[in-house]
C-alpha positions in Angstrom: 143.4 166.2 93.9 140.0 165.7 92.1 140.4 164.1 88.5 136.7 164.3 87.9 135.8 165.8 84.8 139.5 165.5 83.4 140.4 163.6 80.3 141.3 159.8 80.6 143.7 158.9 78.3 142.7 155.4 78.6 139.4 155.8 77.1 139.8 157.5 73.6 137.1 157.3 71.1 137.0 157.7 67.4 134.5 160.5 66.2 134.0 160.7 62.9 137.2 161.0 61.7 138.7 162.6 65.1 139.6 161.0 68.4 137.7 162.4 71.8 138.6 161.4 75.2 136.1 160.3 78.0 135.8 162.8 80.8 137.0 160.8 83.9 134.3 159.7 86.6 131.4 161.4 84.6 130.2 158.5 82.4 129.0 159.1 78.9 130.6 162.5 78.8 133.6 162.9 76.1 136.2 166.0 75.6 137.3 166.8 72.2 140.5 168.3 71.8 140.7 171.4 69.4 141.0 171.1 65.3 143.2 175.2 65.2 143.8 178.2 66.3 142.6 181.5 64.6 143.7 184.7 65.0 141.4 186.5 67.5 141.5 190.0 69.3 139.6 191.0 72.2 137.0 193.9 72.0 137.5 194.4 68.4 141.1 194.9 69.0 143.0 193.3 66.5 144.7 189.6 66.8 148.2 191.2 66.5 149.4 194.4 68.6 153.0 195.4 68.9 153.6 198.4 71.4 157.2 200.1 70.9 158.7 201.8 73.4 161.1 204.5 73.3 163.0 206.2 76.6 166.0 208.9 76.2 168.4 207.6 79.2 170.8 209.9 78.7 174.4 208.7 78.8 173.2 205.5 77.9 171.7 206.6 75.0 168.2 206.3 73.6 166.6 202.8 74.8 164.1 201.3 72.1 162.4 197.9 72.5 158.7 196.7 71.8 156.1 194.0 73.0 154.4 191.8 70.4 151.4 190.5 71.6 149.6 187.7 69.6 146.0 186.5 70.3 144.3 183.0 69.1 141.0 181.4 69.9 140.3 178.0 69.7 138.3 176.0 67.2 137.0 172.7 68.2 134.6 171.7 65.7 132.0 170.5 68.0 128.3 170.9 65.7 130.3 168.6 63.1 131.6 166.6 65.6 128.1 165.9 67.4 126.5 165.6 64.0 128.7 162.7 63.1 128.9 161.2 66.5 124.7 160.8 65.9 124.9 159.8 62.3 127.1 156.4 63.7 125.0 156.0 66.6 126.7 157.0 69.0 125.2 158.5 72.4 127.0 160.8 74.6 127.6 164.2 75.8 130.8 165.8 73.7 132.6 169.1 74.7 135.4 170.8 74.3 138.5 170.3 76.1 140.7 173.3 76.8 144.2 173.8 76.9 146.4 174.9 80.0 149.4 176.3 77.7 151.6 175.3 74.9 153.5 176.5 72.5 154.0 178.5 68.9 156.4 178.0 66.2 156.0 180.6 63.2 157.2 179.1 59.6 159.0 180.8 57.1 160.8 183.5 59.5 164.2 183.5 57.7 162.3 184.1 54.3 160.2 186.8 55.2 162.9 188.5 57.2 161.4 188.7 60.1 163.1 188.5 63.3 165.2 185.6 64.5 163.4 185.5 67.9 160.3 184.5 66.1 161.3 181.5 65.2 162.1 180.4 68.2 159.6 178.3 70.2 156.8 181.3 71.7 154.9 180.1 74.9 151.4 180.6 74.8 149.3 181.7 77.5 145.7 180.8 78.9 143.7 183.8 80.6 140.5 181.9 80.0 138.7 179.0 77.9 139.1 178.8 74.0 141.4 182.0 74.1 145.7 181.8 74.2 147.5 184.5 73.8 151.5 185.3 73.7 154.0 188.3 74.8 157.1 188.4 73.5 159.8 191.7 74.2 161.9 192.4 70.8 164.8 194.6 71.1 165.1 197.8 68.7 166.3 195.8 65.6 164.2 193.1 66.1 161.5 195.6 66.6 162.6 197.8 63.2 162.3 194.0 61.1 158.8 193.3 62.2 157.4 196.9 61.4 158.9 196.6 58.0 157.2 193.1 57.7 154.2 194.8 58.3 154.5 197.0 56.1 155.2 194.6 53.3 152.3 192.4 54.5 152.7 188.8 56.0 150.6 186.7 53.7 152.5 183.8 53.7 153.0 183.6 57.8 151.5 180.6 59.3 152.5 178.7 62.4 152.1 175.4 64.1 150.8 175.5 67.8 151.2 172.7 70.7 148.6 173.0 73.2 149.6 171.3 76.7 146.2 169.5 78.2 146.8 167.4 81.7 144.6 164.4 81.8 144.1 161.1 83.9 147.3 158.3 83.1 146.8 155.7 81.3 146.2 152.5 84.0 146.6 148.7 83.9 145.7 146.2 86.5 149.8 145.8 86.8 152.7 146.7 89.0 156.7 146.8 88.1 160.0 147.9 89.3 162.9 148.9 87.6 165.9 151.3 87.5 165.5 154.9 86.6 169.6 155.1 85.9 169.2 152.0 83.7 166.1 153.8 81.7 168.8 157.1 81.3 171.4 154.6 80.4 169.3 153.2 77.3 167.9 156.8 76.5 171.5 157.9 76.1 172.2 155.0 73.9 168.9 155.6 71.7 169.3 159.1 71.3 173.0 158.9 70.3 174.0 161.0 73.2 170.8 162.9 73.5 168.7 163.3 76.1 166.0 164.3 74.2 163.6 161.6 72.4 161.1 161.4 69.6 158.0 160.3 71.6 156.7 158.1 69.0 160.2 156.9 68.7 160.0 155.8 72.3 156.9 154.4 72.5 157.4 152.3 69.6 160.9 150.8 71.3 158.4 150.2 74.3 155.7 148.6 72.2 158.4 146.0 70.5 161.1 145.8 73.7 160.4 147.4 76.9 163.2 145.4 78.4 166.0 147.0 75.9 164.9 150.5 77.9 165.4 148.7 81.6 161.5 147.7 82.3 161.2 144.1 82.8 159.4 142.2 80.1 155.3 141.7 80.7 153.2 138.9 79.1 150.0 140.6 77.6 146.4 139.4 79.4 143.3 140.3 79.1 143.4 143.2 80.7 145.9 145.1 78.6 147.8 145.1 74.8 151.5 146.1 74.9 150.6 149.8 73.2 148.3 150.0 76.2 151.6 149.3 78.2 153.8 151.3 76.5 151.2 154.6 77.0 150.7 153.7 80.7 154.5 154.0 80.8 155.1 157.1 78.8 152.5 158.9 80.8 154.3 158.1 84.1 157.8 158.9 82.5 156.2 162.5 81.2 155.4 163.3 85.0 158.2 161.6 87.1 161.5 161.7 84.6 160.7 164.0 81.4 159.3 167.3 80.0 157.1 166.9 76.8 158.3 169.5 74.5 157.9 170.3 71.0 160.0 168.8 68.1 163.1 171.1 66.7 162.2 173.2 63.6 163.8 171.3 61.1 161.7 168.0 61.2 158.2 166.9 60.8 156.0 169.1 64.0 155.4 166.5 66.7 156.4 165.6 70.0 159.4 164.6 72.2 160.4 163.9 75.7 163.1 165.8 77.5 165.1 163.8 80.3 165.9 165.0 83.7 169.1 163.2 84.6 169.1 164.8 88.5 165.7 163.0 88.7 166.7 159.5 87.7 169.5 158.0 90.3 170.3 154.6 90.6 168.0 152.4 92.6 164.9 150.4 92.6 161.3 152.1 91.6 158.1 150.4 91.6 154.7 151.8 89.9 151.8 150.9 90.3 150.0 151.0 86.9 146.3 150.8 88.3 147.0 154.1 90.2 145.4 157.2 88.6 147.9 160.1 88.5 147.7 163.3 86.1 150.0 163.2 83.2 150.5 165.6 80.3 150.0 165.4 76.9 150.6 167.6 73.6 148.4 168.3 70.8 149.9 169.7 67.5 147.5 171.5 65.5 147.7 174.6 62.6 147.4 178.0 63.9 146.7 181.3 61.8 148.8 184.1 63.7 147.4 186.8 61.2 143.8 186.1 60.1 142.3 189.2 59.4 145.5 191.5 58.8 146.0 190.2 55.8 143.0 192.2 54.4 143.9 195.3 56.6 144.0 198.3 54.4 147.4 200.4 55.0 145.1 203.2 56.7 144.9 200.6 59.5 148.2 200.3 60.6 148.3 202.4 63.4 145.6 199.8 64.8 148.6 197.2 65.0 151.5 199.4 66.2 151.1 201.7 69.0 154.2 203.8 69.9 155.1 204.7 73.6 157.4 207.4 74.1 158.8 207.2 77.7 159.7 210.6 79.6 163.7 211.7 79.0 165.1 210.5 82.1 168.7 210.4 83.7 171.2 207.1 83.6 169.7 204.6 86.2 166.0 204.6 85.4 164.8 201.4 84.1 161.0 201.1 82.6 159.8 198.0 84.0 156.7 196.6 81.3 153.9 194.5 82.9 151.3 192.6 81.4 148.8 191.0 83.2 147.0 188.1 81.2 143.7 187.4 83.1 140.0 187.2 81.9 138.2 190.3 80.8 135.4 190.0 83.1 135.8 189.1 86.5 132.8 188.9 88.7 133.6 190.0 92.6 136.9 191.2 91.4 136.7 194.8 92.3 140.3 196.1 92.3 143.8 193.7 91.2 147.8 195.6 91.3 150.9 194.4 91.3 153.7 195.7 94.1 157.3 195.7 92.9 160.0 196.2 95.8 163.8 196.6 95.4 165.7 196.6 98.6 168.2 199.4 99.2 171.8 198.9 97.6 174.1 200.3 99.4 176.3 202.7 98.9 174.9 203.9 95.9 171.3 203.6 96.2 170.4 204.1 100.0 166.6 204.0 99.6 164.4 201.2 99.0 162.2 201.4 95.7 158.3 200.6 95.7 156.2 200.8 92.8 152.6 199.8 91.9 150.2 199.3 88.6 146.7 198.7 88.8 145.9 195.6 86.6 142.9 196.1 84.5 140.8 193.9 82.4 142.8 194.3 79.2 146.2 193.0 78.6 148.1 196.1 77.4 151.2 196.3 79.0 151.7 198.8 81.8 155.2 200.5 82.5 156.2 201.1 86.2 159.9 203.5 86.0 162.2 202.3 88.8 165.2 204.7 89.4 168.5 202.4 90.0 172.0 203.3 90.3 173.5 203.3 87.4 175.9 200.3 87.7 172.8 198.0 88.9 171.6 195.5 87.7 167.5 194.9 87.8 166.4 192.4 90.1 163.5 193.0 92.4 160.7 191.2 94.3 156.9 191.4 93.4 153.4 190.4 94.6 149.9 191.2 93.4 146.7 191.7 95.6 143.3 191.7 94.4 139.9 193.0 96.4 137.1 190.6 96.6 133.6 191.9 97.1 130.7 189.9 98.7 127.7 191.1 99.6 129.0 194.5 100.2 132.2 193.6 102.0 135.6 194.0 100.6 138.2 191.2 101.8 142.4 191.5 100.3 143.7 188.7 99.3 147.6 188.5 98.2 149.7 186.3 95.8 152.7 184.6 96.5 156.2 187.0 96.9 158.3 186.0 93.8 161.8 187.2 92.6 162.3 188.2 88.9 165.0 190.2 87.0 163.3 190.6 83.8 162.4 193.8 82.2 158.6 192.7 80.8 156.8 190.7 83.7 153.6 188.6 82.4 151.2 188.1 85.4 149.3 185.2 84.9 145.8 183.9 87.1 147.4 181.9 89.2 149.9 184.5 90.7 146.8 186.0 92.4 145.7 184.6 96.2 142.2 183.9 95.2 140.8 181.1 92.3 139.9 182.5 88.5 137.0 180.1 87.2 136.5 181.2 83.8 133.5 180.5 82.0 132.8 181.3 78.3 129.7 180.3 76.1 129.3 180.1 72.4 128.9 183.0 70.4 126.2 181.0 68.2 124.0 180.0 71.5 124.5 183.4 72.8 122.5 184.8 69.9 119.3 182.6 71.2 119.8 183.2 74.5 121.2 184.9 77.4 122.8 182.7 80.5 122.8 183.7 84.3 125.2 181.8 86.4 125.9 181.5 89.9 129.0 180.2 91.7 128.3 179.2 95.3 129.6 177.1 97.9 130.3 177.0 101.4 133.0 179.7 103.0 133.6 178.8 107.1 130.4 176.9 107.1 128.2 179.8 105.6 126.9 179.7 102.4 128.4 181.8 99.7 128.1 182.5 96.0 128.5 185.0 92.8 126.4 185.7 90.3 127.2 186.8 86.6 125.3 187.1 83.1 126.8 185.8 79.5 125.0 187.3 76.7 126.1 188.0 73.1 127.9 191.1 74.1 129.7 189.7 77.0 130.2 185.9 76.2 133.2 185.3 78.7 133.6 185.8 82.5 135.7 184.7 85.3 134.2 184.2 89.1 136.7 185.5 91.5 136.7 182.9 94.6 137.9 182.7 97.9 140.8 180.0 98.2 138.9 178.4 101.0 135.3 177.8 99.5 134.2 174.4 99.4 131.9 172.2 97.5 132.0 175.2 95.0 129.9 174.3 92.1 128.1 176.5 89.2 124.8 176.3 88.1 123.0 178.4 85.5 119.7 179.2 83.6 119.7 180.0 79.9 116.6 182.4 78.5 115.5 182.6 75.3 115.8 186.0 73.3 112.9 184.9 71.4 109.9 183.6 73.7 111.5 183.7 77.5 111.7 179.9 77.5 114.2 179.1 80.2 116.7 175.8 80.2 118.8 174.7 83.2 122.4 174.1 83.5 122.6 171.4 85.8 125.3 171.6 88.8 128.5 171.3 87.7 132.0 171.5 89.6 133.4 174.8 90.1 135.9 174.5 87.0 137.1 176.1 83.7 133.1 175.9 82.0 132.9 176.1 78.6 129.0 176.4 77.8 127.1 175.7 74.6 123.4 174.8 73.6 124.4 171.3 74.7 125.1 171.9 78.2 121.7 172.4 78.7 118.7 170.3 79.3 116.7 169.6 75.9 119.7 169.7 73.7 121.4 166.4 72.3 120.1 163.0 71.3 116.2 162.8 71.5 114.0 159.8 71.7 110.2 159.3 70.6 108.2 156.0 70.7 105.7 155.8 67.9 102.5 153.7 68.4 100.0 152.6 65.7 96.1 151.8 66.1 95.0 149.7 63.1 91.2 150.3 63.4 90.0 149.5 60.2 91.4 147.4 57.2 94.7 149.4 56.1 97.4 147.0 56.1 100.1 149.6 57.0 100.6 153.3 57.2 103.7 155.5 56.5 104.8 158.6 58.2 107.9 161.2 58.1 109.2 162.7 61.0 111.8 165.3 61.2 113.4 167.7 63.9 111.5 170.5 64.3 114.0 172.9 62.8 115.4 170.8 60.0 112.1 169.6 58.2 114.2 171.2 54.9 117.2 169.0 55.1 116.7 166.1 53.6 119.0 163.9 55.4 117.4 164.5 58.7 113.9 163.6 57.7 112.8 159.8 58.4 110.6 157.6 56.8 108.8 155.2 59.5 106.8 152.5 58.1 104.4 150.4 60.3 102.3 147.8 60.2 99.6 145.3 62.1 102.8 143.1 63.0 105.1 145.8 64.1 102.8 148.5 65.3 105.6 150.2 67.3 109.0 152.0 66.1 111.2 154.2 68.1 112.9 157.4 66.5 116.1 159.2 67.6 116.5 162.3 66.7 119.7 165.1 67.5 118.3 168.5 68.8 120.7 171.5 68.4 119.2 173.9 70.7 117.2 173.2 73.6 114.9 175.7 72.7 113.8 173.6 69.6 114.1 170.2 70.8 111.1 169.1 69.2 109.6 167.5 66.1 107.2 167.6 63.3 105.5 164.6 61.4 103.4 164.1 58.2 101.8 161.8 56.4 103.6 162.0 53.2 105.7 164.4 51.1 102.5 165.7 49.6 101.0 166.3 53.4 101.5 169.1 55.6 103.8 169.5 58.6 102.4 169.4 61.9 102.6 171.7 64.4 105.6 171.6 66.6 105.7 168.7 69.2 107.6 168.5 72.2 110.0 165.5 72.8 108.0 164.2 75.6 104.7 164.1 73.6 104.2 161.1 72.4 102.5 159.9 68.9 99.6 157.9 68.5 98.4 157.3 65.5 95.1 155.5 64.0 95.1 153.8 60.6 91.3 155.2 59.9 93.2 158.7 59.8 95.5 158.4 56.7 94.7 160.5 54.1 93.1 158.6 51.3 96.2 159.5 48.9 98.8 158.5 51.3 96.8 155.2 51.7 96.6 154.2 48.1 100.6 155.1 48.0 101.0 152.5 50.8 98.9 149.9 49.6 
């Protein structure tokens, strides 16, 4: 398993008031977790949608239920963080740290008479980088409660989110042996019989007295501290013995570990704390589940609540709703569908049921009508299939065969027998340029590639690639809308990728050497420099004084765009700025060129 590019929990760094993590095996690269989740819908759709289904089931009566869908976008605050890092003299590449899942809990559910189900932990699904969503099935009564709450207005609804990220565990040059059963006994005692402990409490105990939890006492060395030991142990505990989960609703938002007794039998276990391994961590942040809905006029209520009348069916018919949680644009994927099968159940149903539904780019629920015997419980097998096109040839891939008894089936990208590599770009950068991308590798010893484009109308895509594609990498070229200039994206491993201006050659920290030649009797010269696109920002301008004894100086600036990475200079605030000069254009000055007014001011 490749750990390259994963966050390294051992190497956090303060960036302003935030914490970033080093990207494992990528020197100089750091990853920044999101700051909040904001409501966001795809293709101008509202971020919240309630699909109401109603079906006459004959003697069974009228069946009503709904599927509630919420969409979110992660905010990372990269631009401010990069500027803070530059101002602090920190020179590294900073990019977004996307999540691979998580949970959401709405606040004030009881006070607003919302369905009780909305007060529980709701799972967040990730289809593409920076975009998360959830889907919840509500019964008839809960659906009516939610519709009534929408009509009253949900102005005060807020939420807490916990995003799950897997990174490389903290590592120490040490080994230790312990008995998992002793750890389990200590956890029960610390939790007063409960098997779920607050992570901060457990960390505090591991720092102060690890032996009280069954771990041998360790003498700190130059290589680590008690705090580092606690983090290394917590990461491994979360992998081997416990699951990370949000704290209950009645306490301050945090993280706890729920231990599994079956994974902790008596015996001796030896851990090499220097060995890299992937370990999960949860980041607790704020979420705004409604956003623009707060100001939506009542006339647009139908854009949020959509009613679906299912044709009346006799007893025994069941409606299975299928929701594809997939990237909107899937390059190379010509068709995808789900196939459902129910074997015969003698004597009441002597026939096999087979049904299928196409899975398009939308996440709207698809309905399958299944005719069961009147007393039969719903239980079925399901499998996805996908048609991948490459150079005019089609190939079918099937996902694993799975079982379910739920009336609402969520199809995730990992349920397909191929790899979906999401790529997205910051909308602000797509206002400057279009991005041409290529995902290429070797398949069965032969070159294989797929191409796609990102622009302001289509800021995301997902490369659909075969699972056996080797040495897969993504490369790209950004072309400026204004003048057609191009900037390259260095090849990166084919993994989830989020692009912005700093992904391309030219953006980032730039450096200039300034040389002065004193060819007359002037004792010094004074100039002012600024990035080409921020000459009007006093905070970004820099005055530079050179003398006969110090005739050279270096200046650094932060280029926010690969297309505007140059600089300008002038002799004094009264002098005009120079034309834009590129970063690789050296600045060589002669004292005899100083305007008289400037020379007099500097004397």
